[in-house]
N, C-alpha and C positions, 0 to 999 in steps of 0.2 A: 581828641577824638581818635578812636581806633576800632577796627572791626573786631567782633568776637569770632568764635570758631566758625559760626555759620557764614559770616561775611567772607572769611578766607576760602570758602568753598566755591566762590563764583569763578566762571571760566576765565575772566581776565586775570585774576590772581594766579590761576594755574599757568596761564601763558607766561606771565612775568616771572613766576618762580622758576619755570623751566629755562627761560633765557638767562636768569641769574646763575643758575646751577651750571649752565654750559659756558658761562663766561662771555656771553654776547655783550658787546659794547663795554668790555672790561668788567662786567658784572654791575654796571651802573644802571640806576633807574632814575629817569628824569621825565616828569610829566608837565602838563601845562593846561591852563584854561584860557581859551581865546575868544572872549566875548566881542561881538560887534557893538560899537557904541551908537546904535540906532534905536534904542529903546531901553526900558528897565528890565532887569533880570526877573524871571518868574521861577516858580517852584521846580519846573523841569530843569532849569539851569542849576538849581541847587543840587539836584541829583548828580548832574555832570561834574560840577566843581568839587563836590565832596568826594566823588569817586576818584577823580584825578588826584586830589590832595591826599586822600587816605592811602592810595597806592604808593605814592612817594613816601609817605610817613611810615608805612609798614615795612618798606624795604630800605629805610634810612637813606632815601634819595633826595632829590631836589624837585621843587615845584615852582613853575613860573606863572605869572599872569601876563597875558599879552593881548592888547587890544587890536582886533582886526579892523583897523581904520583905513580901509581901502575904497570906501564909497562916500566921498564928501557930501554928496547930495542929501543923504539921510542922517548924517552923523552930527552930534552936538556935544559940546563940553558938558552940558547938563547930564547926559547919559553916562559919560566917563565918570563924573563925580558920584552919581548914584550907584553905579556898579561897584566902585571901590568901597563905598559906605556899606553896601550890602555884603560884600565879601568879608569885610572886617567884622560885621555883626554876626556873620555865620561862624566866625572863629578861624577863618582861613588866614594863614601867615605865609606870604611869599618872600619874606625877608627883604633882600634888596633886588629881587628879580622881577621888576615891573618893566614891561617892554611895550612897544607899539610897532605894528607892522610898518608904519611910516618911518621908523628909525632907520630902516635899511632900504629905503626906496632906491638910493643910488646903487647899492650892491645888486638889487634886483634888475635894475636897468642894465647894469654891466653883464649880468647873467643872460638876460634876453639878447644882448648883442652877441655874446659868445654862442648862443644857440643859433643865431642867424649865420655867424661865421662858419659854424659846423654844418650848415645846410639843414638845420632842424627847426627853423622858424622862418616865417615870411610875412610881409605886409600884404593884407588882402583888402581890396576895394569893394567887395560885395557888401550890400546893405544887410542889416540884421535879418530882414525877411528872406533875402536871397541865400544867406548862410544857412538858415533853417531849411530852406527848400533843397539846397545842395547836399545837406547832411544825410538825406535818405530816411529810411524807416527801420524798424526792427527786422523787417523781412527783406528790405531792399538796400543794397549798398549805396553809399553816397557818391557824388560826383566831385571830381577835383575842381577846385577854384581855377579860373583862367589866369589867376595871378600867382599860382602856386610855384611856378618855375622861374620867377624873377631871379636875377643874379644876386649874389651876396652883396655886391656893391650897391645895387639899386635898393635892396631891402634896408641896408644900413643907412643909406641916405634918407629914405622915406621915414624910417623909424626915428631918426634924429630930428627930422622936420616935424614929425608928430609931437615929439617932446617940446619943440620950440614953439608950438602953438600955431603952425601954419595952416592946419586943416580944421574944418568944422566937425563938431560931434557927429558920430555915426558915419563919417565918410570913409574911415579906414580903421582897421584893427591889426594887431599882431597875432598871428595864429601859429600853433605848433604844427610841424609837418610830421604826422605820425602815420595814420592808415585810414583812408576814407572808406575802405571795405571792411573795417573791423566790425565784429559782432557787437562790440561795446560802443555805443554812440559817443561816449565821452572821449574816445580815442580818435574820432574822426576830425582831426585837425581842430582841436579846441581853441577858443580865443584865449590869449594870454594877457593882452593889454587892450584897453579901449580909451578913446579920447573923451575927457570930461572937462569942460571949461567951468570949473567950480572951485571956489575957495575952500581949502581944507582947514579944519579947526586947529591943526598943529603946524602944518607946513605953509599955510597961507596960499599964495598964488605961484609958488615955485614950480609946481607940477601941473600939467594939464593932461597927462596920461596916467592911468592908474591900473595896477595889476588886478587881474581877476582872482577870485578866491582860490580856484583850483591850481593856480600858478603860485600865488603868494604863500598860501598856507604850508604846503610841503617844504618849500624852500626855507621859510622862516623856522619851521620845526627843526630842519637839519642844521640851520645856522645856529640855533640856540642849543643844539646838542640834545634835543628831545629824543628819548629812546622809544617811548611808547605814546603814540598820539591817539588818545581815546576819544572817539567821536560817535555821534548817533548813527543809527542804522541806515538812514537815507544816503549816507556817503559810501555804502558798500560798492556800488557800481562805479564810484569815482576812484576806488583804491588803485586800479591799474594806472590811472593818470598820476595819482599821488606818487606811486613807485617810479614812474617814468621821470617825473620832475626831480625826485631825490637822486636817482641814478645818474641823470645828466648833470646835476649840481655837483655830485661827488667827482665826476669825471672832468667837468669843465671849470669848476671853481675849487680845486683842491686846497688852495691856500686858506680858504675860510670855511669850507664844508668838510666836516670830518665824520659825522654820524649818519649812518643809514637808518633814518627814522622809520618806524613801523606803525602803520595805521591799524587800529583795532576798533571794530564797531560794536555798539551795544544798543539795546532798545531804548527809545525815548520814553519819558514819563508822560503818559496821557491820563487824564482824570475825568470822571463823570461830572456833568454840570459845569464844565470848564472849557475854555479855549486857550490854547498855548501858543498860537501863532502871534509873533510880535506885530505883524502887520495888522492883525485883527484887534489886538489889544490897543494898538495905536489908534485904530478907528474908534474904539470905545471912548478913548480919551478925547480925541479931536472932535468927535461928533456929539460930545456932551452926554453920553449914556452913563458915564461915571464922573466923579469929581477928582480927576487927575490920576496919575500913575499909582499914587499911594492910597487910592480909595480902598477901604477895607474889604470891599467885595471883589477886588482884583486878585488874581493868583500871583501877582508880583511879590517879590521879597519885601519891598517897601510897603505894599498893601497889607501883607500878612503881619509885618512888624507893627504897622499902625493899628491893626485889629487887636494885637496883643499876643499873637502866637510867639512862642519862644524859639530860639535857635535849637535848643535841645529837642523840642517836638519835631522840628523839621528833620533834624539828624536821625532821630528814631524812625520817622516815617520813611526816609530814603533807604535806611538799612532794611526795614521790613519789606519794602517793595523789592529789594534785591536787584541783581544785575542779570539780564537775560539777553538772548540774541533776537528774539521775536517781539515785535510790538504788541502791546496789550493795553487795556484801559483799566486803571485802578479805581475802585469805588471810593468816592469822596468820604464815605463812612470810615474807611481805614485811617485817612488823614485826621478826621475829627476824633477818632478813638485815641490816636497818638497825642493829640493836643490835650484831651481830657486826662489821659494817664499822667502827663507831665504836670498839669495844673493841680490835679487832685492832691498831689503830695505837698504843695507849697502854698496854694492860694488860701488866705484866711477867709473864713466864713463871715458874711455880713448880711444884713437884712435891708431890703428895699422893696417897696410895694408898687408894682408897675401899673396896676389898675385898681386904685384905692377905693375902699368902701369904709366909711367912718363908723366906728364903734364907740358908744358911750357906756362906760362902766358905772352904773347908777349908784352902786354902794361903795365906790372908791372915795376915800376921804377928800373933800374939796381942797384943791390947791396942793395936794401932796405929790411929790415926785420921789420915786424910789430908784436907786441905782442898783441894777442887777448885774451880777458877775457872770459873764458868758464866755465859754472857751473859744479861742480863735481857730483852732484846728483840732477837730475831734480825734482823740487818741494820741495827741502829741502835746505832752505837758510843756515841752520846751518852747512851744509857740505862744504860751501864756494865755492870759484872759484879758477881757476888756470890760469896762463898765458901760451899761446901756441904760438910758433913762426910761422909766415906765411911769405912766400917768393914767388918769381916768378917761382920757380920750386917745384912741389909737386908730391906726389904719390897718386893715387887713386886705388881702386880695379879694376882689369881687367874686372870683371863681371859687373862693373858699367858703362861700355861703350859698345854700340852696333852700328856697322856701318849701319846695315839695320834692325832697330828695328820694332817689331810688334806694332800694335795699343795698346794704353794704357801703353806704356813703358815710365816711368817717370824719367829715369836716363839720362846719357849723350849720345848724338848721334850727327852726323854732322848737324850743323845749329840749334841745340837745346841748351837750357839753363838748368842748374841745380844749386842748391844752395850747397855750401860747408858748412858743419856743423860749426856754429859759426863764419863764415867768409863772403864770398861774393858769388854773382851769377856769374857763368862763362858761356861763350858761346864757343862751339867747332867750330873752323874755319878750321882746317886742320888736316888730319890724315897722319902720317908718318909710312911707312912700310919698312921692310928690303927686301933683294933680294928674300927671300922665300915667301914674301907676308904677313909675320906676322906683326901685328901692334906693333910698338916699342915706339911710342911717339904721343901725341896729342898736337896741338897748339891751345891755347884758348885765349880769352880776358876776362877781368873781368870788371864789372860795379862798379866804386867806390862809386856810390850812394846806393849800396845794402848791405852795411856792416850790419851784423847781429845785431839786436837790435836798429839800427839807419837807417833803410831802408827808403829812401825818393823817391824811384823810382816808386812806385805804381805797380811794377811787381808782378804777381802771378805765382810762380813756385812751382809745386807740389813735385818735387823730391829733396831730401836732401841726400847727401852722405858724408862719412867721408874721411879724407885725412891726409897726413903727409908731412910736409915741408922737401924736399929732403936734403938740406944742413945741416939741424938740426937733422935729424933722428937718433935715437938710433937704433942699430942693435941688435936684440934679436933672440933667438931660441924659436920657438913655437911648442909644441907637441899637435897634434890633436888626441884625443882618441875617439874611437868608441867602440861598444860592442865587447867583446872578442870572441864571437861566432856568427855564421851566422844564427843559428836556435833558435827559442824561447825556445825549449827544446833540449839542446845539447845532451841529452841522450835518445832521442826519439827512435832511431833505436836500437833494442836489439843486432843486429848482427854487429853494427858499433861502433868503439872506439870513445869516445866523442871528442878526439883531432882531428878527421877528420873534425869537424865542426868549427875549429878555424878560425876566420876572418882574412884573410891576410892583411886587411886594418885597423886593430884595432888600429894601431899607424902610423901616418904620421908625420914626423918631417920636419919642415920648418926652414931653416937657414937664417940668415941675413935679418930677417923681419924688415922693417922700422917701427918705432914706435915713439910716442911722447917722447921727451927727459926725461920727468918725469918718464917714465917706466924704465929708466936705473938707477935711483937713489932710487927706491922704496925699502922699507924694505922687506927682504926675508919673505915669508909667507903672503904677501899682496894679496888681492883679488880685481880684477877689472872686470868690464864689458868692453870688447872691443866692441865698438859700432857696432851693427849689426852682430857681429860674435860670441858672447857667453861670458861666464864667465871664467876668467883665474886666475891662481894662480902662484905666483913667487916661484918656487921650492926651499925651503931652503937647501935641500941636495945638489943640483947643485950649489947653491950660495956659499957653502963652498969651491967649486972648482973654484970659481971666474967665474962662467958661469951664464949668464942671460937666464934662461929657464922658459918659461911660459907654464904651463900645462892647457889645456882646461878642466875645471871642468864639464861643461855642455853647450849644445847649448842653444840658446834663445827659441827654441821650439822643440817639438818632431819631428825632420825631419827624422831621421833614421828609426823610427818606421813605417813611411809611405812608405818606400822603399821596394819593393819586393826583397827578397834575393834568390839567386840561391842555 
């Protein structure tokens, strides 16, 4: 994976190029991706990790993966495992540089003690509510905590006792002593450590105090030698605190901290008909709106993989979105376009009839089966051909027949002809209905002179439809996925819970769908284009349960985007 000339024009590339030219950090480039193991990665994370990875790749630098595992209340090993699986699937290679914030808890504790000794941190007994009250507002300065001027000895003693578990949660915190009158609220004596009596998925019960993100992240960046810490735009106001931590670490921990890490912010990836908050995605899972983190309707990497989206499509999408400084929302149609572009080049064409209508060819020789040779990928001879059985009873799509068609209708209707893909031209002679007036069968005749590729009839028929031989049909399950939400911005109304906008038709399951026999023996994980219906993926998770389930990856065109939603 590497950027083309357009990718190299983004502002982050420009900043790093200048740093390299000027010899900053010895000309080194070292980036990282620091996921929190409190949920599964989503497509917004894909943009972030690919950006960090590619910048290191472009400048022949290094790339780390580091788990920000500083909140044991929400973190689980399941999330660690899923994140690593997703990163490997995306093609990201961190070599031997896999780290955890918890690896250096002891060093961070030592750094906090040195901040206390330097008079730059103190233990505060204010409650969380009181800390917020004392912090002030954007227009009013904060008030100093009554505990701000404790002695170094008292602070060291209290901090050690916090570590030893002598105090309840919420009773004390360690705060940086910076400036309660600062125009940046993040510098008004931010909290560095809090008490959490919770077992950590890696360190167990060894710790009951845990560093805050704004303390842990810059220190760990500098500890790992990260030169360019690329993060999302919401951390812009946190950058002065990031710099304060790094500068103090360089001064107070010179034996381990050598790199003046630099934070650079870029816009997050937001997409229509989607939520990207891990907290909200977790709600969707835990409250049963979706069937797990890998539900194909989810924007998670595992969900997109389960749906059948390829890493190449995600890579293409993130490059097309580009890197900007200001937040914006990308149309889901662009993502789907990238998915189609990728699949169109490789997905073999197959036939499945999602809403079947039976057709009996009355002049077809009784009991005869003919094997027809049909190309797998139009225009690509290397993709080869397959043999498809044809008989006197077939299924066509119900929508491909109309009893009273409008003008310019080029499919099947009474007294009209249509070509069957790769087969013959048929003529509709009779329409059979049940007692309720529903069409249940068509009686047609075929013209033996019109075999596809060998047509000697001279007929000009504009309509071509797909079909499946009824006696040879495989029966598969098809899942039709649509957007999970009915509104472009599911969080648009401030007074409305986002779950109120969930699309009730986001999943339609079709059972016993007649399909080409080859679709019953395909390898799990195979991708196909069902002619005129979209791109589909043979779900490997369902295959383990001996179920033939095809997930629709994407339609052939952006049809849902043109539909007005209520």
